N, C-alpha and C positions, 0 to 999 in steps of 0.2 A: 504494500500500500504506500502511495506517495506521501511524503511528509507534508504537513500543512505549511502554507506560506509563513515566513517569519518576518518580523518587523524590521524596518530599516533602522540601522543603528545610528544614522546620522542625527545629530542634535537638531531638533526643531523640524524634522522632515514632515511634510504635509501628507495626509492620507493618499492623495493622488501620486505623490512622489515615491511612496513606499511600494506601490504595485497593488493591483487589484486583489482584494481579500486579505492583505497582510494586516496584522494587528498584534498588539501586545495583550489584548484582552484574553482572559482565561475562562470567562463565563460563556454559556451557550447563547451568544448574542444572535445567532441565526434563527433561533426559535421565534423571536418576535417578527423578524423579516418574513419567515415562512408563513406564520399565522396571518399576517396582513395580506400576503399574496393569495392565500387560499380564501380568506374572507372576502376580499374585494372581487375575486374572480367568481365565486359561487353566487354571492348576492347580486353582483352586477349583471352576470349572465341571466340570472333568474328574472331580474327586473326587465331586461330587454326582451326575454321570451314572453313574459306575462303581458307586456305592453303590446306585443304584436298579435296576440291571440284574438282580441276583439270579440270575445265571448266569455260567458261564465264569470262575468265581473260584477254581477248584481243578483241579489236574492233577498226577497222580503224588503225590509228597510235598510239593508246593507248595500253599500256601494264601495267597490275597491278604491283605495286612495290613488291608484295609478290611473283611474278613469274619471277622476273628479276635476272639474265640474262636468256633469253629464251632458250639458247643452252643447258640448264640443262635437257631439256625434253628428255625422253628415249622412242622412239616409240615402241609400242607393249607391254609396261609394265605399269601396273597400279601402278605407283610410282609417287605420287604427286611431280611435279618439284619444288613446293614451299617449300618442307621440308628442303632442304639445306639452302636457303636464310633465312627461318624462324628460323632454328637452330642458324645461325649466329646472327640474330637479338635478339633472346632470350638469347643467350650467352652474347652479348654485353650489353643489357639492364638489364638482370638479375644480372650481376656482377657490374653494374654501382653503383657508390657511392650514388647517390641520390635514385635510386630505391631500394637499400638495406634498406635505412632508411624507405622508403615508405612501402615495403611489410613486413619488420620486425615488424613494428608497426601495420600494417593493419591485417596481418594474424597470427602473432605470439604474438601480444600484448607485444612487446619487446622494449620499453614499449608502451602502447596504446597512450600515450601522454606525453609531458614534465611534470615532477613532478607528474605523476600518477602511482600508484602502479602496479606492473607487477607480473605475476605468477611465474617466476623463482627466485631462491634465490642466484644464483651465476653467475659469468661471466667468460666464458672461451675463449672469442674472436673467431676468425676464425682459430682455430688451429686443428680442427678435421673434418673429413668428415661428411656431404658434404660441410661444410663451407669453407674448404681450396680451393675449386674450385673458390672462389671469387678472388684468387690471379692470375687467368688466365685473368683478365680483360684487361690487356694491349695487350694480344695476340688476344682477340676477337676484340679489337679496330682496329688492323691491318686489320683483315678480313672485318670488317664493313666499313672501309675506301675504300677497294677495291669494295665492294658492292655499296657504294655511287657513285663511278665513273660510274658504269653501270647505276645507276638511273639517273645521269646527262645525259648520252647518250640517255636514254629512253625519258627524258623530252625534249631534243632537237629534237628527232625524232617526238615528238607529234605535232610539228609545220610543219612537212613535209607531205603534202597531195598529194601523187602520183607525187612527184618531184617538187611540187610548195609550196611556203610558204603559210600557212594558220593558222588561230587561231580559235580554238573551245573552248568551256567552259572547256572541259576536258584537253586541252593544258595548260590552266592557272592553273587548279587544280593540275596537275602534276608538274608544275613549282613551285607553292607555296609549295607543299609537299617536293620537293627536297631541297628547300631553308631552310625549317624548319628542315629537317634532317641534313643538313649541319651545321646549327647553333647548333644543339644538339651535333653533333660529334666534332665540333671545340671547344666546351665548355667542352669536356671530361677532367677530371682531369689527365688522362694518357697522353693526347695530350699536355696539358699544361706542364706537367713534362718532356715529351719527348723533348719539345722545349727549356725550360729554367731550368730544374731541376738540371743540372750539371753546370750551368753557374754561376760563382762566381763574374764576373765583367761585368755588363751590358754595361758600357761605352766602354769596349774593343770589344764588338760584338753588334753593334747597330742593325744590321739586325735581329739577333736572338732575341734581346731584344724587337724589334717592333713586331715580330711574337708572342712573349710571351704575350705582352700587348694585342694583338688581341685575343689570346686564353682566356686571363683573362676577356676581355670584354664579351665574350660569356659565360664564366664560371660563371660570377656574376649572371646570370639569368638561370642557368642550369636547375633548377626545371621547369621553365616556358617552356623552349625549349623542355624538356623531355615530358611534357604533350601535348603540341601543336603538336609536331611531331608524337607522338603516335596516337593522334586523326586523324591527317591529313593522315597518311599512311592507316588507316582503312577506312576513308572516301573516299580516292582516289580509293581504291579497290572496295568499294561499288558503287561508281559512275560508274566506268568502267563496273562492273558486271551488273548493272541495264541497262546500255546502250546496252551492248552485248545481254541482254535478251529481249530487246525491251520495257522494262518498262519505261525507260526515253529516251527522244530524245536529242541528243547532240546539243547544240545551237552553230551554226557557227557564229562567230563574223566577220571573214574576210575570 
């Protein structure tokens, strides 16, 4: 078996100068890298697959988050109504500061881990296409916030059973999903900057200062909100899809 790469002994050698994969770390750093690769691939490919199905996305008062808002459906055309919401989601998450770190490391080994050698030799930042698209993050945030409003409306409708209040397992799943998506959105760096980025005197604007502290609370766990909400939106679609197909039976609690 070949010996693993060894670290460059030159003082102050950068990861790129050491050679790809070289490191002085003795912990299994690659486990985090591998888990991110698998997680993003599985959940990302499922989202693309589910968005293209254009069926089994609704049952009873439940509507898949990938297909919200429902009025995007174009009768008579094979145009998956989930494409527009999915484009907004991909734009928002793809330009997210946390997800940039995640997929830069996972798929571009840029770098594969902290203090681990990477394949590139220089750094140009996000100054050339396609990386300049990352600067559109704040605008995708506005669109994602509008989409989140529709998801809250859908979650409330999930408790409306033919005009009467009712609770099904799907109702609770949709509610948990929109709460997690809200936590992820409120923790967005752009939201935090929008609220308090230009505020020089917090004591002069207590209302905005409190909102900024609230966004900071969610931002502190932005990574956790990102993964939990990504899993929940896929699981919510899967649950509704299997109930619509008759594979699962929705459990009525009330």
